[in-house]
BAFI-3210 file (N, C-alpha, C; in Angstrom, 3 decimals, decimal comma, padded with zeros to 6 digits):
// residues 92
n [1|2|3|4|5|6|7|8|9|10|11|12|13|14|15|16|17|18|19|20|21|22|23|24|25|26|27|28|29|30|31|32|33|34|35|36|37|38|39|40|41|42|43|44|45|46|47|48|49|50|51|52|53|54|55|56|57|58|59|60|61|62|63|64|65|66|67|68|69|70|71|72|73|74|75|76|77|78|79|80|81|82|83|84|85|86|87|88|89|90|91|92]
n.u [-005,121|-005,037|-005,329|-005,672|-005,339|-005,168|-005,034|-004,924|-006,688|-008,953|-011,988|-011,641|-011,001|-008,934|-009,091|-007,829|-008,230|-007,446|-009,098|-010,547|-010,731|-011,549|-013,172|-013,865|-016,023|-017,728|-021,020|-020,779|-019,624|-017,365|-016,653|-014,155|-013,435|-010,459|-010,071|-011,345|-010,058|-008,258|-006,113|-004,253|-002,837|-000,245|000,235|002,337|002,405|003,804|004,203|004,743|002,631|000,725|-001,434|-003,872|-005,089|-007,635|-008,581|-011,094|-011,934|-014,094|-013,688|-014,511|-013,448|-011,761|-010,338|-007,622|-007,456|-006,299|-003,057|-001,250|002,111|003,407|002,029|002,618|004,355|002,797|000,564|001,822|002,684|000,192|-000,853|001,013|000,417|-002,189|-001,674|-000,015|-001,774|-003,660|-002,198|-001,841|-004,376|-006,931|-009,863|-012,129]
n.v [-020,144|-018,005|-017,955|-016,382|-015,644|-012,756|-011,853|-013,582|-013,318|-012,247|-012,661|-012,948|-013,413|-013,379|-013,857|-014,677|-015,120|-015,231|-012,693|-011,552|-010,290|-011,458|-010,771|-012,138|-012,089|-012,830|-013,344|-011,691|-011,146|-009,806|-008,803|-007,827|-006,619|-006,663|-004,642|-002,491|-001,795|000,669|001,184|-001,114|-001,955|-002,524|-001,211|000,258|001,493|004,028|002,627|000,127|-001,460|-003,330|-002,908|-003,644|-001,999|-001,124|000,655|001,674|002,450|004,209|005,643|004,351|002,853|000,322|000,103|-000,023|-002,633|-005,143|-006,776|-009,557|-009,869|-012,222|-012,713|-010,817|-011,217|-012,944|-011,354|-009,309|-010,771|-011,526|-008,999|-008,268|-010,209|-009,443|-006,859|-007,498|-009,007|-007,041|-005,185|-006,658|-007,110|-007,009|-005,912|-007,936]
n.w [-049,536|-046,794|-043,355|-040,308|-036,778|-035,291|-032,597|-029,653|-027,499|-028,556|-030,310|-033,304|-036,715|-039,546|-043,008|-046,187|-049,601|-052,864|-054,148|-052,125|-048,901|-045,776|-042,703|-039,719|-036,998|-033,919|-034,806|-037,001|-040,250|-042,410|-045,721|-047,895|-050,997|-052,883|-054,778|-053,739|-051,469|-049,894|-048,071|-046,131|-043,267|-040,807|-037,662|-035,175|-031,955|-029,705|-027,364|-028,194|-028,879|-031,170|-033,981|-036,516|-039,374|-041,678|-044,532|-046,648|-050,102|-050,052|-047,781|-045,444|-042,448|-040,570|-037,767|-035,310|-034,432|-032,364|-032,349|-031,453|-030,228|-031,092|-033,420|-035,263|-037,501|-039,058|-039,627|-041,023|-043,252|-044,329|-044,993|-046,954|-048,895|-049,606|-050,621|-052,802|-054,397|-054,840|-056,377|-058,684|-059,605|-062,056|-063,661|-065,545]
ca.u [-005,871|-004,344|-006,264|-004,919|-005,999|-004,172|-004,934|-005,461|-007,766|-010,063|-012,696|-011,544|-010,203|-008,736|-008,899|-007,648|-008,087|-007,676|-009,330|-011,449|-010,272|-012,700|-012,972|-014,920|-016,219|-018,983|-022,225|-020,497|-018,610|-017,171|-015,895|-013,592|-012,807|-009,189|-010,134|-011,947|-009,210|-007,322|-004,947|-004,310|-001,510|000,069|000,790|002,906|002,421|004,998|004,340|005,042|001,399|000,474|-002,814|-004,040|-006,114|-008,000|-009,361|-011,679|-011,953|-015,148|-013,244|-014,862|-012,254|-011,844|-009,003|-007,327|-007,623|-005,054|-002,236|-000,283|003,504|003,754|001,271|003,041|004,886|001,677|-000,233|002,652|002,626|-001,153|-000,931|001,806|-000,351|-003,293|-001,105|000,450|-002,966|-004,270|-001,382|-001,977|-005,792|-007,506|-011,222|-012,260]
ca.v [-019,397|-017,691|-017,675|-016,105|-015,047|-011,764|-011,688|-014,787|-012,999|-011,647|-013,563|-012,332|-014,192|-012,794|-014,884|-014,111|-016,055|-014,640|-011,256|-011,136|-010,358|-011,638|-010,536|-012,839|-011,837|-013,482|-012,699|-010,748|-011,504|-008,717|-009,190|-006,664|-006,934|-005,951|-003,445|-001,412|-001,509|001,786|000,888|-002,222|-001,802|-002,852|-000,038|000,043|002,766|004,341|001,623|-001,159|-002,206|-003,470|-002,981|-003,617|-001,057|-001,188|001,788|001,377|003,557|005,152|006,194|003,491|002,244|-000,667|000,363|-000,270|-004,056|-005,593|-007,859|-010,070|-009,829|-013,441|-012,766|-009,706|-011,701|-013,494|-010,225|-008,665|-011,633|-011,404|-007,672|-008,337|-011,002|-008,598|-005,791|-008,104|-009,335|-005,763|-004,621|-007,480|-007,272|-006,286|-006,335|-008,623]
ca.w [-048,553|-045,551|-042,270|-039,081|-035,618|-034,881|-031,142|-029,021|-026,567|-029,304|-031,219|-034,619|-037,647|-040,871|-044,015|-047,521|-050,708|-054,184|-054,220|-051,049|-047,520|-044,903|-041,278|-039,000|-035,572|-033,544|-035,320|-038,080|-041,231|-043,367|-046,912|-048,574|-052,280|-052,922|-055,619|-052,953|-050,311|-050,102|-047,234|-045,169|-042,674|-039,423|-036,981|-033,846|-031,240|-028,905|-026,310|-028,813|-029,128|-032,598|-034,454|-037,965|-039,827|-043,085|-045,014|-047,949|-051,062|-049,669|-046,493|-044,320|-041,882|-039,507|-037,235|-033,908|-034,121|-031,739|-032,878|-030,486|-030,672|-031,825|-034,672|-036,122|-038,781|-039,817|-040,116|-042,046|-044,437|-044,889|-045,617|-048,184|-049,866|-050,078|-051,445|-054,051|-055,181|-055,233|-057,452|-059,898|-059,965|-063,202|-063,985|-066,838]
c.u [-005,002|-005,399|-005,460|-005,832|-004,987|-003,985|-005,656|-006,654|-008,965|-010,687|-012,755|-010,596|-010,129|-008,464|-008,795|-007,452|-008,418|-007,849|-010,301|-010,788|-011,519|-012,287|-014,162|-014,861|-017,504|-020,185|-022,011|-019,409|-018,531|-016,310|-015,459|-012,946|-011,553|-009,215|-010,696|-011,145|-008,225|-006,020|-005,251|-002,931|-001,449|000,721|001,323|002,987|003,701|005,261|004,639|003,825|001,086|-001,030|-002,812|-005,221|-006,393|-008,861|-009,826|-011,711|-013,006|-014,898|-013,725|-013,565|-012,609|-010,464|-008,882|-007,498|-006,310|-004,385|-001,250|001,121|003,863|002,992|001,688|003,528|003,774|000,815|000,527|002,611|001,259|-001,321|-000,167|001,070|-001,488|-002,758|-000,616|-000,734|-003,647|-003,513|-001,576|-003,415|-006,181|-008,925|-011,238|-012,729]
c.v [-019,201|-017,329|-017,514|-015,555|-014,054|-011,595|-012,848|-014,496|-012,323|-012,684|-012,898|-013,166|-013,432|-013,929|-014,221|-015,217|-015,309|-013,144|-010,738|-011,359|-010,455|-011,424|-011,170|-012,485|-012,565|-012,675|-011,761|-011,295|-010,388|-009,211|-007,911|-007,117|-006,074|-004,692|-002,244|-001,065|-000,403|001,507|-000,283|-002,255|-002,251|-001,623|-000,454|001,389|002,927|003,304|000,230|-002,027|-002,188|-003,522|-003,079|-002,716|-001,295|000,023|001,463|002,633|004,607|005,783|005,420|002,911|001,290|-000,604|000,019|-001,713|-004,617|-006,777|-008,271|-010,022|-011,053|-013,591|-011,663|-010,197|-012,282|-012,385|-009,493|-009,457|-011,520|-010,062|-007,667|-009,123|-010,173|-007,505|-006,323|-008,418|-008,061|-005,147|-005,364|-007,550|-006,406|-006,809|-006,989|-007,655]
c.w [-047,320|-044,508|-040,987|-037,999|-035,031|-033,370|-030,467|-028,111|-027,237|-030,226|-032,588|-035,469|-038,962|-041,847|-045,384|-048,538|-051,993|-054,175|-053,160|-049,690|-046,652|-043,452|-040,570|-037,522|-035,189|-034,054|-036,488|-038,991|-042,258|-044,513|-047,621|-049,887|-052,405|-053,770|-054,876|-051,703|-050,672|-049,353|-046,312|-044,561|-041,227|-038,813|-035,618|-033,152|-030,416|-027,805|-026,863|-029,054|-030,627|-032,873|-035,972|-038,274|-041,300|-043,411|-046,422|-048,815|-050,705|-048,300|-045,270|-043,775|-040,753|-038,875|-035,756|-033,479|-033,581|-032,438|-031,796|-031,081|-031,515|-033,151|-035,659|-037,476|-039,662|-040,406|-041,213|-043,349|-045,115|-045,610|-046,936|-049,271|-050,464|-051,002|-052,791|-054,966|-055,684|-056,411|-058,770|-060,410|-061,163|-063,400|-065,355|-067,915]
res [m|t|t|i|r|p|a|a|d|r|a|l|v|l|s|f|e|g|d|v|l|e|v|f|r|p|g|e|g|l|r|y|h|i|s|l|i|k|d|f|e|l|k|t|d|k|k|g|q|h|t|w|d|i|t|m|a|n|s|y|s|n|s|g|n|p|v|d|e|n|a|v|s|k|v|t|q|l|i|a|e|v|q|k|a|k|a|a|f|r|f|d]
***
């Protein structure tokens, strides 16, 4: 299981284990199955600000989520884990 906090000043936690990516915020917990994730990426704007975005197969998106500079490598690693699991996933 990988669990990270992308931005220290935000109450948000990302957790990934197996085939479910979870996003926890106060009063809200979202679960994304990897087979339904279209894109999960880290973006950097012209000012060097980092965000993570997720787009689902049904076009739902969760975007513009801030990432601290010191968490970029952790978010990149988490995204790679999700992409690897997504590529290997097969329904029974």
